C-alpha positions in Angstrom: 96.8 129.8 103.5 96.3 128.0 100.2 98.7 125.6 98.5 98.4 124.5 94.9 100.3 121.4 94.1 101.2 120.9 90.4 103.9 120.8 87.7 102.0 122.9 85.2 103.5 125.5 82.9 104.1 129.2 83.8 100.8 130.5 82.3 98.7 128.3 84.6 100.9 129.0 87.5 100.5 132.8 87.0 96.7 132.5 86.6 96.3 130.4 89.8 98.4 132.8 91.9 96.4 135.7 90.6 92.9 134.3 91.0 93.4 132.1 94.1 96.2 134.1 95.7 97.7 130.7 96.5 101.3 129.5 97.0 102.5 127.2 94.3 104.0 123.8 95.2 106.1 122.1 92.7 106.2 118.3 92.9 109.5 117.3 94.7 109.6 114.0 92.8 109.4 115.7 89.4 111.9 118.3 90.5 114.4 115.6 91.5 114.0 114.0 88.1 114.8 117.3 86.5 117.7 118.0 88.8 119.3 114.5 88.4 119.2 114.9 84.7 121.8 117.8 85.2 123.9 115.8 87.7 125.5 113.3 85.3 125.4 109.6 85.7 128.1 109.4 88.3 126.9 112.3 90.4 123.2 111.4 90.7 123.4 109.6 94.1 125.5 112.4 95.7 123.3 115.2 94.3 120.2 113.3 95.5 121.5 113.1 99.0 122.7 116.7 99.0 119.3 118.0 98.0 117.5 115.7 100.4 119.3 117.4 103.3 117.2 120.5 102.6 114.0 118.5 102.6 114.9 117.0 106.0 114.8 120.4 107.7 111.8 121.2 110.0 111.2 124.8 109.1 111.1 126.9 106.0 114.1 129.1 107.0 116.4 126.2 107.7 115.3 124.4 104.5 115.9 127.5 102.4 119.3 128.1 104.0 120.4 124.5 103.4 119.0 124.7 99.8 121.2 127.7 99.0 124.2 126.0 100.6 123.7 122.9 98.4 123.3 125.1 95.3 126.4 127.0 96.1 128.4 123.8 96.6 127.2 122.5 93.3 127.8 125.7 91.3 131.4 125.0 90.4 130.9 121.5 89.1 127.2 121.6 87.9 126.2 125.2 87.1 123.0 124.2 85.3 121.9 122.3 88.3 122.7 125.2 90.6 120.8 127.5 88.4 117.8 125.1 88.4 117.9 125.0 92.1 118.0 128.9 92.3 114.9 129.2 90.2 112.9 126.3 91.8 113.6 127.0 95.5 110.4 128.8 96.4 108.2 126.4 94.4 109.8 123.2 95.7 110.0 124.3 99.3 106.5 125.9 99.5 105.1 123.0 101.5 107.3 124.1 104.4 104.8 126.9 105.1 102.3 124.1 106.1 102.2 122.7 109.6 105.0 120.2 110.2 102.5 117.3 110.4 101.5 118.0 106.8 105.0 118.2 105.3 104.9 114.6 104.1 101.7 115.0 102.1 101.8 118.0 99.7 105.3 117.5 98.4 104.2 115.1 95.6 101.5 115.3 92.9 101.1 111.5 92.8 97.6 111.4 94.4 96.4 114.1 92.0 97.9 112.3 89.0 96.2 109.1 90.0 92.9 111.0 90.4 93.3 112.7 87.0 94.2 109.3 85.4 91.0 107.8 86.9 88.9 110.6 85.5 90.5 110.2 82.1 90.0 106.5 82.1 86.3 106.7 83.0 85.6 109.5 80.5 87.3 107.6 77.7 85.0 104.6 78.3 82.0 106.9 77.7 83.6 108.5 74.6 81.1 111.1 73.5 79.0 113.0 76.1 75.6 114.4 75.1 76.3 117.7 76.8 78.6 119.5 79.3 76.3 118.7 82.3 76.9 115.0 81.6 80.6 115.2 81.8 80.3 117.4 84.9 78.1 114.8 86.6 80.6 112.0 85.8 83.7 113.9 86.9 81.8 115.1 90.0 80.8 111.6 90.9 84.4 110.4 90.5 85.6 113.3 92.7 83.0 112.5 95.4 84.0 108.9 95.4 87.6 109.8 95.8 86.8 112.2 98.6 84.9 109.4 100.4 87.8 107.1 100.0 90.3 109.6 101.4 88.0 110.5 104.3 87.9 106.9 105.6 91.5 106.0 105.0 93.5 105.2 108.1 96.3 107.6 107.1 94.2 110.5 105.7 95.7 112.9 103.3 94.9 116.1 105.1 91.9 116.4 107.4 89.6 119.4 107.9 90.5 119.5 111.6 94.2 119.7 111.0 94.0 122.3 108.3 91.4 124.6 110.0 93.9 126.5 112.2 95.8 127.7 109.2 92.9 128.2 106.8 91.8 131.7 105.8 88.4 130.2 105.0 85.9 130.3 107.9 83.8 127.6 106.3 86.6 125.0 106.8 85.2 123.3 109.9 83.2 120.3 110.7 79.4 120.5 110.9 77.9 120.2 114.4 76.5 116.7 113.5 80.0 115.3 112.7 81.6 116.4 116.0 
């Protein structure tokens, strides 16, 4: 199982699903911003709570059922919001296919956005790179540094041990030295 977390446009989404055969996860935070824009100023709090009831479910089937129930309740008063929910359901709830202990992690693109921002900040300091290998080395160093930080955090993002049982990649395992 592969999960790609992003809020990119449809072309990138189609390419990723074709090349990686991965499930697309839309950022819940960004979806909620889009949804609340259709709710009207007075209805934002109620709509937020309604949609959150779907996120509170433990399994994909229950979350999907609640999602449709909420969309149907909103259809008479907020048809654009209900339509948005209809089209976004599979992308927003894709994280539900992960094990329950991982549900809190892949629903947001914030860690990726911070990482992309750090890469952008450091590459702008350099300005002009002499060749493509130089930019690859810098970006690679930043990614390795971030990986090391995530590996030693107390509340790690997702560990190899916890993702290995659902991975379709036999290489996802710890080396004998690390065990």
